[in-house]
C-alpha positions in Angstrom: 62.5 10.9 42.3 59.6 10.5 40.1 60.1 6.7 39.5 57.8 3.9 40.3 60.2 2.8 43.1 60.3 6.1 45.0 56.4 6.3 44.8 56.2 2.8 46.4 58.6 3.7 49.1 56.5 6.8 49.9 53.4 4.7 49.9 55.1 2.2 52.3 56.2 5.0 54.5 52.7 6.5 54.6 51.4 3.1 55.6 54.0 2.8 58.5 53.2 6.0 59.9 49.4 5.3 59.5 49.7 1.9 61.5 53.2 1.8 63.3 54.0 -1.6 64.8 53.6 -1.5 68.5 54.7 -3.9 71.0 52.2 -4.3 73.7 53.4 -5.2 77.3 51.9 -8.8 76.8 54.0 -9.2 73.8 57.2 -8.1 75.5 56.3 -10.5 78.6 55.9 -13.3 76.0 59.2 -12.5 74.5 61.0 -12.5 77.8 59.4 -15.9 78.7 60.6 -17.5 75.4 64.1 -16.2 76.2 64.0 -17.4 79.8 62.9 -20.9 78.4 65.9 -21.0 76.1 68.2 -20.1 79.0 66.5 -22.8 81.3 67.1 -25.5 78.5 70.6 -24.4 78.1 71.1 -24.5 82.0 69.6 -28.1 82.0 71.8 -29.2 79.2 74.9 -27.8 80.9 73.9 -29.6 84.1 73.7 -32.9 82.1 77.1 -32.4 80.6 78.7 -31.5 83.9 77.3 -34.6 85.6 78.4 -36.8 82.6 81.9 -35.2 82.8 82.1 -35.8 86.7 81.1 -39.6 86.0 83.8 -39.8 83.4 86.5 -38.2 86.0 85.3 -40.6 88.7 85.5 -43.7 86.7 89.0 -42.5 85.3 90.1 -42.1 89.0 89.0 -45.7 89.6 91.2 -46.9 86.7 94.1 -44.8 87.8 93.7 -46.4 91.3 93.1 -50.1 90.6 94.5 -51.0 86.9 98.1 -51.7 88.1 96.9 -53.5 91.1 98.0 -57.1 90.4 96.0 -58.3 93.2 92.8 -57.7 91.1 92.1 -60.3 88.2 92.7 -58.9 84.9 89.1 -59.0 83.9 88.0 -56.7 86.7 90.7 -54.2 86.0 89.6 -54.3 82.2 86.0 -53.6 83.6 87.2 -50.4 85.1 88.6 -49.4 81.8 85.5 -50.4 79.8 83.4 -48.3 82.3 85.5 -45.5 81.4 85.0 -45.7 77.7 81.2 -46.2 78.2 81.1 -43.0 80.2 83.1 -41.1 77.6 80.8 -42.5 74.8 77.8 -41.1 76.7 79.4 -37.8 77.2 80.4 -37.6 73.6 76.8 -38.2 72.7 75.4 -35.8 75.1 77.8 -33.1 73.8 76.7 -33.7 70.2 73.2 -33.4 71.2 73.8 -30.2 73.2 75.7 -28.8 70.1 72.9 -29.7 67.9 70.2 -28.0 70.2 72.3 -24.7 70.0 
């Protein structure tokens, strides 16, 4: 108990007691605002992902409805499939961006 480390610890305790870290109401409100901003960002990302997913489902439903309709030209039916692929690609990129954002 008479070593340098123990004496340094006692000095640190004295400094802490002399000037304790105190959070002010303004600091607490600022921390709350930062937390709310993070939640808002997450909410916006989730809304974007939900919208992209709905678009994929809607376009997939068109494919299911029209792909086997031989009255439509083949290129038109393939356009429906291509639209689904594009929507899925956008959803994949949006998901990767949301995952990277945390």
